[in-house]
N, C-alpha and C positions, 0 to 999 in steps of 0.2 A: 751153611744159613738156608737154603734151598730144601735140604731134607728137613734140617728142627724146623722151619713152616709146615711142613706139610706133616708133618711129626703132629705139630700142635695141632691144624687142622682137623688130623683125623680122632685126635681126642678129643673134639670140640663137640665132636656127632657122636661119641657114643658116649657123650655122658648122661649121666638118667636124667629126666626129669625128675625133681623133686622140690619141693618146697622151702628143705636148707641151702641148695645149689642154685637153683636159679636164679639167684640176685648175683652169684659169681659170676655166672655163666652169661646172663645178661649184660654186666658191665666188659668181660672177654668182646664178650658180639659189639656192642661200640666201639670199642680201639679197633679190633678188625678192621668196622667196615668202612671206618675214619683211614684207618690205613689203604683199604682199597682202595675206594675214592681219588685219594690221593695219588695213587700209581696210574689210573685209568687215564688223569687230567695232566698226568707230566709221563704217560706214554717212553717217550724220546728218551727220557732221562734213566731209564731203569728196565732190564729185559721182561717180557713177558713169560709169567709163567704157566708149563706145560699142565698143571698137575688141578685136575676139575678140584672146583673148589663149593664148598654150597654155600650158596645165598642165604644168610645169614638172617634172623627172625628179624624185623627193625620198629622201632617204636616209630609213633605219631610226631616225636620232635626231632627222629633222624629224618624221618622225611619230608620234613620240612626245610629241615638244612638241605638238602638236596634240591630240593625243587628252589631254593636261594641260590643257592652255585649254579645253575642252569638260567635261572633270571640277571645273575651279575652278567656270565658268559655270553646270552642272549644281547643284554644291553651294550655290547659294545659296538654290534653293527649302527651305523651312522642312521637315525633317525632325519626322514623326508625334513626340507628348511620349510621353516616358514617366514612370509613378509612379516617382517619387520613395522610396529606403529605407524612410526614415519612414514614408511612406505604407500600405507593404506588411506594413511589418512590425507596426504598428496594426493591418494588417485581421487578418495571422496572427493577434495576441492575443486579436481580437475573437472570431474563431474557436474558438480552443481555451478561452474563455468560457463561450462558451454550449454547446459543447458539455459542457464537465462540470457546464454547470446542470444539462442535460439527465441528464447521467450520475449527479449526485445525486439530482435529484426521483428518477430511476427507482430508484435503491438504498434513498431513503425511502420507496418504496410500494413495493418489497419487504420491508420491513422490516419494514412494518406489516400488509402482507401476511401474514408470518408470524408475528408477535404476533396475528394476528387467529386463524388457521387451524391450531393446535399439530396436531403427530400422532397417532397410537393407541401410545399406553403396553404395556407390559409389565405383567403383574398380581404381586403379589407371590410370592415362591416359598418357603413356611413351613419349606424346608429351609434356608433364607441366613439369616446372623444378623441380628435387629434393631437398626437400628442409631437411637437417640432423641435429636433434635435441643431443647433448650430455650432458645426465645427468636427473632425474627426481626430481629434489629440486625442489626452490621455481620458480627460475625463468623463469624453462622449464617446469615447471606446467603452471605460467600463461600464459605463451605464448599460450601454447597449449589450455588452456581453452578458448583465447579468437580469437584466428585462426580461417579463414574461410579456413577448409582444402581444398576443391575445386578447390582451385585456384591452389595447389602446392602438389608431391607427398612427402608425409613427411614421415619419420625414424627417431627412438627415438633410441638410444643407451646409456643402462646404468646398470652397474653392480650388481641394486637393480630393482625389478619391481613393484615399491610402491612409494608413496611421501608419508615420517613425517613431520609431523605437529610439528617440534623439538622445541616452547615455550612450549608446554606441557611435554618434553622428561625430564626434572626433577623431574615430580610427577612419570613417569613412576621406578624410582631408587627406590622407598620407598613400590611400590606398589598401591598410591593413583590414577592412573590411570592405566589400564593394555596396553600394548604396540600395541595390537592389535586393539585399538580404536585409536590410532591418524595413525594408516596408510592408504592409501586410495590405490588398487592395481590401477598400473598404466594401463592397460588392461580397466581396471570400466572407466578410464578416455575415451580412446580413441576410447574404441567403441561406445561411444555415439556422435562421431563426424559426419559430412554431410558425408566425405569422410573414408575410409576407412587409416589406418594408423599403417606402419609397424613398431614393437616393435621388439629390438635382446637384450636380457639382456647379457652384453660383455663387455667388458673394451677398452676404446678406450687406445690403443699404443702408436702410432704416428698420424699426421694429415700433411698431403705432402701439402702444400699450392700449390704447382708448377702442380702437375699432379692431383688435386682436389680429391683425396682421405684422407682415416679414416682406420687405421691398426685396428681391432678388434681383439680380445682374450678373448674365454671362461674360465671364472675363477670360475666357479664354481668345484663342488665335482664330477660329470656327466657329462662326457664328450664324444662327440657326434666324427664320424670318421674325419669330419670339428669342427676344433676349433681356429682356425685361418684365418680370410677372410679377404677383403677391401670391404669399403662402398665408392661408387662417389656421388658427391653432385657437385651441382649448386652452391646452396647456404648453410653456416655452421653456424650455432649458439652453443657456446662451451659456456655449465653453468654446468661446475664439479663440482664446488668449491674449497675449500680448505680443505688442510690436519692439522692435529695435530700442532702447533711451538713449538720444544724443546727449542728453540733456544740454542742448544748446550749443554746445564746440562747434567754432565754427569748423567745417572739413570734414567733419565726423562721416557724414551721412556720403559723402561724395568720391573720398577717397578708401574710404577701409572697405572689409570685408566682413561681414556677421555670422555667425551664426547658431541661426535655429532653423533653418531648413534645409533640404536636399540640397535646394537650385546652390544653397549657401557653403557645400563645400566643398562642390563640383567648381567652383568659382576660384576657391582658396587652392585645390588639387590643382589646376591649370596655373592659377597665379607663380605657387611654388618651381613648376618645372621650367615656366616663363623666365623667371629669377635667375633658374641656373644656367639655364641656356645665354640667355643676355652675357652674362657674367662669364661666362667660356668664350666671347665672340670674341674677331681678332682685332687685334691692337686699342685692349677696353685698359682703362686706366686701373693701377691698385685701387683707389679711392672711390671708383665708380664701382670694382668689382666690391669691397666690403660694405657700400649700400646698398647693393641689390642682396646680400647674401645674408644682409642684418633684417631679421625676421621682428618684429615685435607684437605683443599681445599685450591687452590691454584687457583686465578684471581676474585676478587670483582668487576668483571660484572654482569650484571642480571642473565647468566648461573648459577656462581658461590655463588652468592648470593641467587637465588631462592632454586639450591642444598641445600645450606646451612638450609635456614627453612623447607624445607620439613623432612631433617636429623633431627631434632630437635622435628619437631613434630611426628614423627614417633618412637621416645624413648620417648618421655613426654608421647601420647597419648595411646602408644602398648604396646613397651618394659618394660615398668617399669611394667604395669597389669600382666604382664607372666613371666617376668624376676626380680622380684622386688629386688632380691638379688644383683644385678650391678649395681641399681637404680642412685645410688649417683656417681658412678664411669666414667658415658659417659661423654666427652667432644667433643666439635667441635670447631675448629681454622680456623679462613677464613684467609690466606696470602695473601697481595696485596701491588705492589711495588710503585703505584703511591699514594702522602697524604691521600685517604678518598676513600670509596669505591661506586661504581654508579658514575665516573665521567660523565656522562652525562645527569645525573637528576640536578636540581637545587639546591643549598647549604641547604633548611630548609630541604628537604625530605632525603638528606644523611643524616645530622643531626637527622632525625627521625629514620632511619634504623638502624643506629650508639644505639641510645639509644634503640631501638624495640631488636636489638640484644646483648644490655649487659643484660635486664631482661630477654630476654631468653637463660640469661647465655654462649653466643658465644663470643670466645675468637675474637676481630679484630686486624690483628696486622699491619697496612700498612708502608709501606714507607721500606718494606721486602721485599729481595729479596732472592730466590733460589740457591744456589749454587753446589750443588749437595744430592743428592740420593742413600740411598741404600734399602735394600729389608727389615730394620726395622728403619729407621732414615731421617730426613731431617735435610740438612744444613742448615738454612735461614742466613744473616748477614741485621740486623738492622740499621738501619743510626736515629739517635737521632737529635733531634732540634738545639744542637749545632751543628752536622754534625758530628761527629765521630761516628765509625762504630764498631758494636759487631757481633760477632758472635754467634748464639745459635744452639744446638741441639733437635731437638726434636725427642720422642718416638713416632711409629704412629700403625696405625693397618690395616687403609685406608688414600691412597692420592689420591685424586680425582685433575686432572689436566685441569682446565678448563679457557685458556686464551692462547690468539695467535691462528695466523693462517697462514700457510706455504704453496707454490705454489706444485700444484701436479706433477710430471715428465711428465704428456701429454704435459702440460702446459709450463712447461720449457726448453721443446724439441721444441715444436710450437714458443717461443721466442727469440728460437737461430737462428733459419729456415729464419728469419724473420729481416732485417738490422736493420727496425726502431724500433725493440723491444729489441735489445742486451744492453739498457744504464738502462731498465724497470727492477724494482726488485722481486717487490710485486704482479706483474701479466700483464696478457694483457693489454698493454693501450688502452683506445680507443677514440672515438670522441665524438664530442657532440648527435651522432645518435648511438652511443654506435658500428660503426663500429672499428675493431680492427687497428690501425695505420699499414698504410703498406700492407695493400691488399684491395679488394673492396666489395668481398662478403665472407669474416668473420666477425661474429658480437658475440660479450662475454656479459654476461650480472652475478650479483652474486659475491660469494665471489673470482672467479678467474679473476673478473676485475676491470680494478681502472681507478674510474671515477669520483674521487673526494670525494665519499662519505662513508657513515662510512659501513664494511661490514656485516650487517644484514638483516635478512630475509625482512622487509619492504621495501628495499631499492632495492632487488633482486624482489621482487613479481613486483613493479611499472615499471622496467628495462624491464620484459616479457612482461607486459602488453602494452608498448609501444612496442615494437618489435610487438607485433601482428598486431594491428594498423598500424605500419609502412606496413610490412609486405602486409595487407590488400589493404593498399593506392597503392602498387606498383605493384600489380595485377591488380586494376582497370584501373591503368593510362597505364600499358602494351595493355589490352584490349582495352582504349578508341587509344592509338597508332596507333591499327592493324585498327583500323576503321577507321582511320583517312588516312592511307596508304591504304587500300582498295576503300574509297573516293575519293582519288585524281588518283588513277588508272582507275575509273570509267570516270573521265572527258574526255579523250578521248574518250571512248568508245562510251558515252552517250551526244554528244554534245547541243542535242537539250535541255535538262534538267541540262545544268553548270552553271544558278544563284541557282538551287535548290541544286544543289552541293558544289556549295561555301557555301552559306548558311551554312548549314549542319556540313561542315568543320570548320567553324567558331565557331559554338556551340559548336563543340568537344571541340577545342582549349581551348577555356575560360575556360569548363568544367573540362580539364586538367593541365590547370595553377592552378585552384582552387584546384584541389584535390593533387599534388605536394607542394601545399604549405604547408607543413609538418613543423611546431615546432620542435626546437632538444628536448632532452629530459631534464626535469625537475624534480626534487625530491622534491614530498611533503611528510616533517613531520607529522606524523596525532600525534606522541604524544610516550613515553615510559610507561612499565608497568611493572613490579615485584615486586613479592610475598614475603614476608621477613617472612613468620611463623606467628605464633597463630594467624590465618584466619584472616593478617592484610596483606594490600600491599600498594605501593605506586604506583602515577600515573604523568605521567608528561606528561600535553594534551593542543598539540596548538590549542588555542581560539581565535577566531578573528586576531587580529594582537600580539598577547599575549602567555602566556602558561598557563595554570591552572596546579596549583599541588596539590594532596592531597596523603592522608593515612591514615588508618585505616582499619576499619571495613568495612565499607558501601565499600570503595577502596576495597575493598575484592572481593565483589560483582559485583562490575565494572569488576575488572579485570576478574573475572570468564565470563562473559557477553560477555565481548570481545573477548575471545580467543573464548569460544561457536561457535559466531558469524563466527571465521575468521578460522574453522573447515571448511574443504572442500567439505564436501559431509552432507546429513540428514543422513546418516549411521552412520560416525563419530560423529554427534554430538546427537545423540542417546544414542551412545556408552557411551560415552565421560559423560554426564548427571548418568547413570547408575553405572558408575563405582564411581561418587559421591555419588551419594545416596547409595550405596553398600559401601561403607570406612567408610561412616558418621554411618552406621546402623548400623555395626556388624565391623568394624575397619578393621586394616590391614592385608593381610595376615604375617603371621610369619615363615610359615614354609620355610622349603629350598629348592631350585629346583635342 
C-alpha cells in the first residue's frame, strides 16, 4: 500500500502541465490534500510516511477549508467567563444604593448644621405694620413657616413656647414616642426667618378691637416685676385653638384625663402605671383589681380610637410580659354617642375598625352617652335599636375624655365685643378670606374659627398657609401702590418724561390688579388616617375625583411614613424614628415617673 501511494505521488509530480490534463490533476490533488490533512490531524491512528511528498497546489477553496479546520480546533479552548447580566444588575443596584445612602447622610448632616447655625436677621422696622399672632398651634406655625417676615414686625404670643405635633400625641401616653420628640421649640422656627420675630410666653387675656391692643399675662411659675401688659397691633391673627368640652356633664372636669396637650399625655402615662401597680398591691380584692384595670375612653374619633389601640398594644406587648398575674383582667372600653366610630371614614373602614377592635378584645359601646362621672364609676345611657334607653354604671381605673371642643374665654370675650359675632356659638365666624366678621384687621384660624370645616389640624394648617400667601400679597400690593403714588407725584416735577412715567404707572397698575386677584380660601381634603392597634391602620385618601380606602399592615406603614413626613423639622423626624426603633427593640418603658 505504501509503495503504491509512493508510486502515485511520483507519477503526480511527473505529469505534464497541459490544458487537457490540468483538470484531472487538480481533482487528484484535491483528493490527496484532503487525505493528507486527515492523516496529519489523526497521526496517532496511522503511521507516518517517511517518503518525501511534494505539497500540492491548492485552490482558494481548499485554503479556506484548512483555515476553518484550524478555527474549529482553536475554539475548543475555553473562553474567559463573562459576568451574567443579573450579577451586573445587582452590582449596579448596590452602587446606586450606597451612593444614595451617602447623599442622604450628607443631606441630613447639612440640615442639622443649618438648624444649629441660623443666619443673622434684620431688626424690626418701626415704620412697618405690627402683625400679632396669638398661638403656636397648626394655624399659627403654618402661617409663620410661609410668611415673609421682612414685610412686617411680627410678634408671637402663646403660653407654650413650642409647637406640638398632635397626631402622635396618643403614642406618648404609652411611651411608644417620647413627648420631646414631637415638640419643636418656637424659637427655632422664628430664629430662621429673614427678619427678627419677637416671642412672648404669655396668655392673651383680652382683645380690644377698638384700641387695637391685646392684654397679655405671664402665667408661669416664676414671674418678674412685670407680669401683665398690653401689645399694640395693626393686624391680628387669632389662632388660640379650643378647650375641652365637657357638655356640662357632672364630674367630667374633675375626674377625667383629657388628651390635647403634652401635660395630658404625661398625666395619662402616670395614671396607667399607677393603676397597674395599685392592682398588684397585696391583698387587693378581685373586684378592685378589675376596676383598676378597666380603662374607659370616651370619644370615637381618631384621637379616641388611636389611644384605645395604643393602650391595648401596651398591655398586650409589654405589661403582660412584666406583670403576668394581671394579664387576663385588663379591659378597654370605647364609648361613642354616634351609631359608629370614626364617622368621617368610609363604611368599609368603620366595619374593619370594629372587627379589629373585636379581635383585640376592645369593647365598643355606640349610641351611648355619658351622664355622670365619679372618681370610680361612669354612668352612661345606652339607646337600643328599638329606641329604648337603659342606664349602665361602669367602674373604671382610668377615664380619658377625647371628644368635643369649647370656646376659650379670650375668644368668648372678643365675640361679645363685636356685634356681628354675638349670635355665634362655636367660635369666631369668618368670611371666605378668614377675616373675622365685623372687623377689618382681625383674622382667625384653626379650632377657634368657624369657617364651615371640621376642626382638624389639616384644616388649620391650610388656613395658616393661606393667610401667609394673603399677607405676602398684601405687602407686595402696598409697595406697588406706594410706587404708583410716587410716580404720580413726579409727573408735575418732570413734565418732559410724562409719557415714560405714564407707561410705568400703567405697568404697575396691571401688576397690582394681577396681585390683588386673590382667590378665597378653599380647603382641599387630603384624606384621613387612624391607627387601630396591632400594627394596623386605616386610611381614607382622596384620590383623583374619589377616595381610596385601605386598612391593614401595609396601611400602618403608610400611616407611619405619612406622619413622619408631616413632622415639622428634621430633628423631629430623627427623634421619632429613634423612638420607634427603641420601642420595637427594647419594648416600652414600664417604670413610673
